[in-house]
C-alpha positions as CSV (number, residue, x, y, z in Angstrom):
1,M,-12.2,16.2,19.6
2,S,-13.7,13.0,21.1
3,K,-17.2,13.9,19.9
4,I,-16.2,14.0,16.3
5,R,-17.4,11.0,14.3
6,I,-15.0,9.8,11.6
7,I,-16.7,7.7,8.9
8,M,-13.8,6.0,7.1
9,A,-14.6,4.4,3.8
10,G,-12.4,2.0,1.9
11,P,-11.8,-1.7,1.2
12,M,-11.7,-3.7,4.5
13,P,-10.1,-7.1,5.1
14,P,-10.3,-9.8,3.8
15,A,-9.8,-7.5,0.8
16,I,-6.2,-7.9,-0.5
17,G,-3.8,-4.9,-0.8
18,G,-2.2,-1.9,0.8
19,M,-5.4,0.1,1.3
20,A,-7.1,-2.7,3.2
21,T,-4.0,-3.1,5.4
22,V,-3.9,0.7,6.1
23,L,-7.6,0.7,7.2
24,Q,-7.1,-2.4,9.4
25,D,-4.0,-0.8,11.1
26,L,-5.9,2.4,11.7
27,Q,-8.8,0.4,13.1
28,N,-6.4,-1.1,15.6
29,S,-4.7,2.2,16.5
30,S,-5.4,4.8,19.1
31,L,-7.6,6.6,16.5
32,S,-10.6,4.6,17.7
33,K,-10.0,6.0,21.2
34,L,-9.7,9.6,20.1
35,F,-12.8,9.7,17.9
36,E,-16.1,7.9,17.3
37,L,-14.7,5.8,14.5
38,E,-16.8,3.9,12.0
39,F,-15.7,2.0,8.9
40,F,-17.6,1.7,5.7
41,N,-16.5,-1.2,3.5
42,T,-16.4,-0.3,-0.2
43,Y,-14.9,-3.6,-1.3
44,K,-16.8,-5.3,-4.1
45,T,-18.8,-8.2,-2.7
46,T,-20.6,-9.3,-5.9
47,P,-19.1,-12.0,-8.1
48,Q,-16.9,-11.2,-11.1
49,D,-19.4,-12.5,-13.6
50,R,-22.3,-10.5,-12.1
51,S,-24.8,-8.9,-14.5
52,L,-25.0,-5.2,-15.1
53,F,-28.3,-5.1,-13.3
54,V,-26.7,-6.8,-10.2
55,A,-23.8,-4.4,-10.3
56,I,-26.0,-1.3,-10.5
57,K,-28.3,-2.6,-7.8
58,S,-25.3,-3.3,-5.5
59,K,-23.9,0.3,-6.0
60,L,-27.2,1.9,-5.4
61,S,-27.6,-0.1,-2.2
62,L,-24.1,0.9,-1.1
63,W,-24.7,4.6,-1.7
64,K,-28.0,4.4,0.2
65,K,-26.2,2.9,3.2
66,W,-23.7,5.7,3.0
67,C,-26.4,8.4,3.1
68,V,-28.1,6.7,6.0
69,L,-24.8,6.5,7.9
70,L,-24.0,10.2,7.3
71,N,-27.5,11.7,7.8
72,N,-28.2,13.7,10.9
73,R,-24.6,13.3,12.2
74,D,-23.3,16.3,14.2
75,K,-19.6,17.0,13.7
76,S,-18.9,14.2,11.3
77,I,-16.0,13.8,8.8
78,A,-16.1,11.5,5.8
79,H,-12.6,10.1,5.3
80,I,-12.6,8.3,1.9
81,H,-9.6,6.1,0.9
82,T,-9.4,5.8,-2.9
83,C,-7.1,4.9,-5.8
84,S,-7.0,5.2,-9.6
85,G,-9.3,4.0,-12.3
86,F,-13.1,3.6,-12.2
87,T,-12.8,3.1,-8.4
88,F,-12.0,6.8,-8.1
89,F,-15.2,7.9,-9.8
90,L,-17.3,5.5,-7.7
91,D,-15.7,7.0,-4.6
92,G,-16.4,10.4,-6.1
93,V,-20.1,9.6,-5.7
94,L,-19.5,9.2,-2.0
95,V,-17.8,12.6,-2.0
96,C,-20.8,14.2,-3.7
97,L,-23.3,12.5,-1.4
98,S,-21.3,13.7,1.6
99,K,-21.3,17.3,0.5
100,M,-25.1,17.1,-0.2
101,L,-25.5,16.1,3.4
102,S,-23.1,18.9,4.5
103,V,-20.5,16.5,5.8
104,P,-16.9,17.7,5.2
105,V,-14.8,15.2,3.2
106,V,-11.2,14.1,3.4
107,I,-10.1,12.1,0.4
108,H,-7.0,9.9,0.8
109,I,-5.1,9.1,-2.4
110,H,-3.5,5.7,-2.7
111,G,-2.4,3.8,-5.8
112,A,1.0,3.5,-7.6
113,R,-0.2,4.9,-10.9
114,F,-2.6,7.7,-9.9
115,D,-0.5,10.1,-11.9
116,Q,-0.8,8.0,-15.1
117,F,-4.5,7.6,-14.4
118,L,-4.9,11.4,-14.5
119,K,-2.6,11.9,-17.5
120,N,-4.7,9.4,-19.5
121,L,-8.0,11.0,-18.9
122,N,-9.7,13.1,-21.6
123,P,-10.4,16.8,-20.8
124,F,-14.0,16.1,-19.7
125,L,-13.1,13.4,-17.2
126,L,-10.2,15.5,-15.9
127,M,-12.7,18.3,-15.3
128,I,-14.8,15.9,-13.2
129,V,-11.7,14.9,-11.2
130,R,-11.1,18.6,-10.5
131,W,-14.8,19.1,-9.6
132,I,-14.6,16.2,-7.1
133,F,-11.3,17.5,-5.6
134,A,-12.8,21.0,-5.2
135,R,-15.5,19.5,-2.9
136,C,-13.0,18.0,-0.5
137,S,-11.9,19.8,2.6
138,K,-8.5,18.1,2.4
139,I,-6.8,15.8,0.0
140,I,-4.3,13.4,1.6
141,V,-1.2,12.2,-0.4
142,L,1.5,9.8,0.7
143,S,4.6,12.0,0.3
144,E,6.1,15.3,-1.1
145,Y,6.7,13.5,-4.3
146,W,3.0,12.8,-4.8
147,E,2.0,16.3,-3.7
148,S,4.3,17.8,-6.3
149,T,3.3,15.3,-9.0
150,L,-0.4,15.9,-8.6
151,K,-0.1,19.6,-8.4
152,K,1.6,19.6,-11.8
153,I,-1.2,17.6,-13.4
154,I,-4.3,18.7,-11.6
155,G,-3.6,22.0,-9.9
156,N,-3.3,23.3,-6.4
157,Y,-5.8,22.0,-3.9
158,Q,-5.8,21.5,-0.1
159,F,-3.2,18.8,-0.1
160,R,-1.8,17.3,3.1
161,I,0.9,14.7,3.4
162,V,0.3,11.7,5.6
163,Q,2.8,8.9,5.1
164,N,1.6,5.3,5.7
165,G,2.5,3.8,9.0
166,V,2.6,0.3,10.4
167,P,2.4,-1.3,13.9
168,I,5.8,-1.2,15.6
169,Y,6.5,-4.2,17.9
170,S,8.3,-3.2,21.1
171,Q,10.6,-6.2,20.7
172,L,11.5,-8.0,17.6
173,P,10.7,-11.8,17.5
174,E,13.6,-14.2,17.1
175,R,14.4,-15.1,13.5
176,L,12.9,-18.5,12.6
177,D,15.2,-21.4,11.6
178,H,15.2,-22.2,8.0
179,T,17.1,-24.4,5.5
180,G,20.5,-22.8,6.0
181,K,20.1,-20.7,2.9
182,V,19.3,-17.0,3.0
183,D,15.6,-16.4,2.7
184,I,14.5,-13.7,0.3
185,L,10.9,-12.3,0.6
186,F,8.7,-10.7,-2.0
187,L,5.5,-9.6,-0.3
188,G,2.8,-8.0,-2.4
189,N,0.3,-8.6,-5.2
190,L,1.9,-10.5,-8.0
191,C,2.0,-8.4,-11.1
192,Q,4.4,-7.0,-13.8
193,R,4.2,-3.5,-12.1
194,K,6.0,-4.9,-9.0
195,G,8.8,-6.4,-11.0
196,V,8.1,-10.0,-10.1
197,F,9.2,-11.3,-13.5
198,D,12.5,-9.4,-13.2
199,L,13.1,-10.8,-9.7
200,V,12.5,-14.4,-10.9
201,S,15.0,-13.8,-13.8
202,A,17.5,-12.4,-11.3
203,M,17.3,-15.6,-9.2
204,E,19.1,-17.4,-12.0
205,Y,22.3,-15.5,-11.0
206,V,21.9,-15.9,-7.2
207,D,23.5,-18.6,-5.2
208,G,22.9,-19.6,-1.6
209,A,19.4,-18.2,-1.3
210,V,15.7,-19.1,-1.8
211,L,12.9,-16.8,-2.8
212,N,9.4,-16.8,-1.3
213,L,6.7,-15.2,-3.3
214,V,3.9,-14.2,-1.0
215,G,0.8,-12.5,-2.5
216,G,-2.2,-13.0,-4.7
217,E,-2.7,-12.3,-8.4
218,E,-3.1,-8.7,-9.5
219,D,-2.6,-9.4,-13.2
220,V,-4.8,-12.2,-14.4
221,G,-2.9,-15.4,-15.2
222,V,0.4,-14.1,-13.7
223,I,1.0,-17.1,-11.5
224,Q,0.8,-19.4,-14.5
225,K,3.2,-17.2,-16.4
226,I,5.7,-17.0,-13.5
227,S,5.4,-20.8,-13.1
228,E,6.3,-21.3,-16.7
229,Q,9.2,-18.9,-16.3
230,I,10.5,-20.8,-13.3
231,N,10.2,-24.2,-15.0
232,A,11.9,-22.9,-18.2
233,S,14.8,-21.7,-16.1
234,N,15.0,-24.7,-13.8
235,L,14.4,-22.6,-10.7
236,E,12.0,-24.9,-8.9
237,D,14.4,-25.4,-6.0
238,K,15.0,-21.7,-5.6
239,I,11.5,-20.2,-5.7
240,S,8.2,-21.0,-3.9
241,F,4.7,-19.6,-4.2
242,H,2.7,-19.1,-1.0
243,G,-0.4,-17.2,-2.1
244,P,-1.9,-14.3,-0.1
245,Q,-1.2,-14.3,3.6
246,Y,-2.8,-12.3,6.4
247,G,-2.1,-11.5,10.1
248,E,0.2,-13.9,11.9
249,E,0.7,-16.0,8.8
250,K,2.0,-13.0,6.9
251,N,4.2,-12.0,9.9
252,R,5.6,-15.6,9.9
253,F,7.1,-15.1,6.4
254,I,8.6,-11.7,7.4
255,V,10.1,-13.2,10.6
256,K,11.6,-16.0,8.5
257,A,13.1,-13.7,5.9
258,D,16.6,-12.3,5.8
259,I,16.1,-9.9,2.9
260,F,13.1,-8.1,1.5
261,V,13.0,-7.4,-2.3
262,L,10.4,-5.2,-4.2
263,P,11.7,-4.2,-7.6
264,S,8.6,-2.2,-8.7
265,Y,8.1,0.0,-11.7
266,A,5.6,2.2,-9.8
267,E,4.5,2.5,-6.2
268,G,2.6,4.7,-3.8
269,L,4.1,4.0,-0.5
270,P,4.1,0.2,-0.1
271,I,2.9,-1.1,3.2
272,S,4.8,-4.4,2.7
273,L,8.1,-2.4,2.6
274,L,7.3,-0.7,5.9
275,E,6.3,-4.0,7.5
276,A,9.6,-5.5,6.4
277,M,11.6,-2.6,7.7
278,A,9.7,-2.6,11.0
279,M,10.8,-6.2,11.5
280,G,14.4,-5.3,10.9
281,L,14.9,-6.5,7.3
282,P,17.3,-4.9,4.9
283,V,15.5,-4.0,1.6
284,I,16.3,-4.0,-2.1
285,V,13.9,-1.6,-3.8
286,T,13.6,0.7,-6.8
287,P,13.6,4.5,-6.2
288,V,10.0,5.0,-7.5
289,G,7.0,6.8,-6.0
290,S,7.4,7.6,-2.3
291,I,10.1,4.9,-1.7
292,P,13.0,7.4,-1.7
293,S,11.3,9.2,1.2
294,V,11.5,6.0,3.2
295,V,14.7,4.3,2.2
296,R,18.2,5.8,1.9
297,N,20.5,4.0,-0.6
298,N,23.2,2.0,1.1
299,H,21.7,2.7,4.6
300,E,18.4,0.8,5.1
301,G,18.8,-1.0,1.8
302,I,20.0,-0.9,-1.7
303,F,18.4,0.9,-4.7
304,V,18.2,-0.8,-8.1
305,E,16.7,0.6,-11.2
306,A,13.4,-0.9,-12.4
307,G,13.9,-3.6,-15.0
308,D,17.6,-4.0,-14.1
309,I,17.8,-7.8,-13.7
310,E,21.6,-7.8,-13.3
311,G,21.4,-5.0,-10.7
312,I,18.8,-6.9,-8.7
313,A,21.0,-10.1,-8.8
314,N,24.1,-8.1,-7.8
315,A,22.3,-6.5,-4.8
316,I,20.9,-9.8,-3.6
317,N,24.3,-11.5,-3.9
318,K,25.9,-8.6,-2.0
319,L,23.6,-9.1,1.0
320,V,23.6,-12.9,0.7
321,K,27.4,-13.0,1.1
322,D,27.6,-10.4,3.9
323,E,25.6,-11.2,7.0
324,A,27.1,-8.2,8.9
325,L,25.8,-5.9,6.2
326,R,22.4,-7.5,6.3
327,L,22.2,-7.0,10.1
328,R,23.4,-3.4,9.9
329,M,21.0,-2.4,7.2
330,G,18.2,-4.2,9.0
331,S,18.9,-2.4,12.2
332,L,18.9,1.0,10.4
333,A,15.6,0.0,8.7
334,R,14.0,-0.8,12.0
335,S,15.2,2.5,13.6
336,R,13.9,4.6,10.7
337,C,10.5,2.9,10.8
338,E,10.3,3.5,14.5
339,E,11.2,7.2,14.1
340,Q,9.0,8.0,11.2
341,F,6.6,5.3,10.0
342,G,4.8,3.9,13.0
343,I,1.0,3.8,12.8
344,E,0.8,6.3,15.7
345,K,2.8,8.8,13.6
346,T,0.0,8.5,11.0
347,V,-2.7,9.0,13.7
348,A,-1.0,12.2,14.9
349,K,-1.0,13.6,11.4
350,L,-4.7,12.7,10.9
351,L,-5.5,14.3,14.2
352,S,-3.9,17.5,12.9
353,I,-5.9,17.4,9.7
354,Y,-9.2,16.7,11.5
355,S,-8.4,19.6,13.8
356,E,-8.2,21.9,10.8
357,I,-11.8,21.0,9.8
358,Y,-13.3,21.3,13.3
C-alpha cells in the first residue's frame, strides 16, 4: 500500500470551514506515512471582484496543474473533497480529467445542504450529477443518514461511510480562568443556517453566562445584523465577537469554554462539534444531518429543535446552573469522541476504501 499515491483535492488552510480543517487534520495524521500523499488546493485565490476572463483563466490553469499532477502516475487515486452548488460541478471537471487519465476517483461529499442542492436541480443538471457519480470508484458520505438521503434522491452508487474525525489529545489541558461566569462557545461560520440569530435571542433569557461567537462571515453582512440585534436587546455585556480563529488560538477558545452550542438548521457532520467534544465540553445541538450519529440526547449533550429559542435558553440555563451535569456530559462527550471520532479512525476507514480500489 505504501507505493500508492493519493492526490487529495480540496480547500486548504488558510481557507475557512470544515473541509479545510478535515484536510489539514488528514495532512497531520498517519495517512502521510501510509501513502505518498499530495494535496491539491482548490480554494479560490482570485479576488471577489475578478473579471470573467480572470476567473476562466484561473480555472483553466488549475485544471492544467491537475492533469500534470496526475499524468504518468502509477497506482494513483484522486480523492476529491467537494460540497454543493457550483463548486460541485467545478470539482466534477477534476473527476472527468482524472478518468481521462485512467486515475480512479474517490469523491468525498461534505456540505450541510447537499440534499437540497440535488433537489433544486433541473433534470438536465441532475443527469450531469449522476454522470459524474458514475465515474467515481467510491463516493464517501459522512453518515448512514447521508447515504440513505442521497440514495433516495440520486440512486444507488458505490457509497462508503467515513465519519469526520479530529485529533485526540492524550491529556486534556486545564480549563483557563475566566470572569467567573459560565463561558458559552459558538464555533463556526456565522450564518442563519447555523442558528446564530436564535442563539443571540436565547441569550436574553440566560443569566450567569457569556457567549463567545468565534467564526467568520458565511452570509454577507451577518456580523452587522447580529451586532444590531445585540444592541437592540442590550446584550453587549453578554456576547462578544472574535472573528475566525485557527490552530492554537481556536483551541484557546475551546479550552476556555464550559458549554458548546450549535443550534443549526442543517449540517453535514460539523468539525467544530467534534473538536468541542474531544476537549470534554457538553454540547447543545439540533438533531440535524449527522449530528444524531454523534451525540446522544441527555448523554453527551442536549438536543433542541432548530428555531426553538426558548428551548435553547432552557438548555443553556440547565447546564449553567448544574456544574456536575456539565462535567458529566463533557466526560461522556470526550469518551465518545475518543472511541469513534478520532482522526485515526477516519484514516483506518480511508485505508479500507483505498484497499478496495488497489
